[in-house]
C-alpha positions as CSV (number, residue, x, y, z in Angstrom):
1,X,0.0,0.0,0.0
2,X,1.4,3.4,-1.0
3,X,1.8,6.1,1.6
4,X,1.1,9.6,0.3
5,X,3.2,12.3,1.9
6,X,2.2,16.0,2.0
7,X,4.5,18.5,0.2
8,X,2.9,21.4,2.0
9,X,2.4,22.7,5.6
10,X,-0.5,25.1,6.0
11,X,-0.1,28.4,7.9
12,X,-2.5,31.3,8.5
13,X,-1.5,35.0,9.0
14,X,-3.7,37.8,10.3
15,X,-3.3,41.3,11.6
16,X,-2.5,41.3,15.4
17,X,-5.1,42.4,17.9
18,X,-3.4,45.7,18.6
19,X,-0.6,46.0,15.9
20,X,1.6,43.9,13.8
21,X,0.9,40.4,12.5
22,X,0.4,36.9,13.8
23,X,1.0,33.7,12.0
24,X,0.0,30.2,13.1
25,X,0.8,26.7,11.7
26,X,-1.8,24.6,13.6
27,X,-0.5,21.2,12.4
28,X,2.9,21.9,13.9
29,X,1.8,23.9,17.0
30,X,3.7,27.0,15.7
31,X,2.7,30.6,16.5
32,X,4.8,33.7,15.9
33,X,4.3,37.4,15.6
34,X,6.1,40.5,14.3
35,X,5.7,44.2,13.8
36,X,6.0,44.0,10.0
37,X,4.8,41.4,7.5
38,X,8.4,40.8,6.1
39,X,9.6,40.1,9.7
40,X,6.6,37.8,10.2
41,X,7.5,35.7,7.2
42,X,11.1,35.4,8.4
43,X,9.9,34.4,11.9
44,X,7.5,31.9,10.4
45,X,10.1,30.3,8.2
46,X,12.5,30.0,11.2
47,X,9.8,28.7,13.6
48,X,8.7,26.0,11.1
49,X,12.3,25.0,10.5
50,X,12.8,24.6,14.3
51,X,9.6,22.6,14.7
52,X,10.7,20.2,12.0
53,X,14.4,20.0,13.0
54,X,15.3,16.5,14.0
55,X,11.8,15.2,13.3
56,X,11.0,12.1,11.2
57,X,9.2,14.0,8.4
58,X,7.7,10.8,6.9
59,X,6.2,10.0,10.3
60,X,4.6,13.4,10.3
61,X,3.2,12.6,6.8
62,X,5.6,15.1,5.1
63,X,8.0,14.8,2.2
64,X,11.7,15.5,2.9
65,X,11.3,19.1,1.5
66,X,7.9,20.5,2.6
67,X,6.9,24.1,1.8
68,X,4.7,26.4,3.7
69,X,1.5,27.6,2.1
70,X,0.4,30.8,3.8
71,X,-3.1,32.1,3.8
72,X,-3.7,35.8,4.9
73,X,-6.9,36.7,6.7
74,X,-8.1,40.2,5.9
75,X,-11.1,42.0,7.3
76,X,-12.8,44.0,4.5
77,X,-13.3,47.7,5.1
78,X,-16.9,48.8,5.1
79,X,-17.9,52.0,3.4
């Protein structure tokens, strides 16, 4: 029986409650925040790398080179 491994890890980014941004990767238990979106991306990349470091990726259902798919939550402005 073939085992299908995921090539992607899902993450969600949203504006912070008071300022900045928050990103969360629920499957890995990763949460990070930053004042700028660019810094958030760097923090998320580092946090995911740390969460996966030393892990058996196949046991987590991941390929050896997973990528992060980031979804951004935006609240529309009302006129």
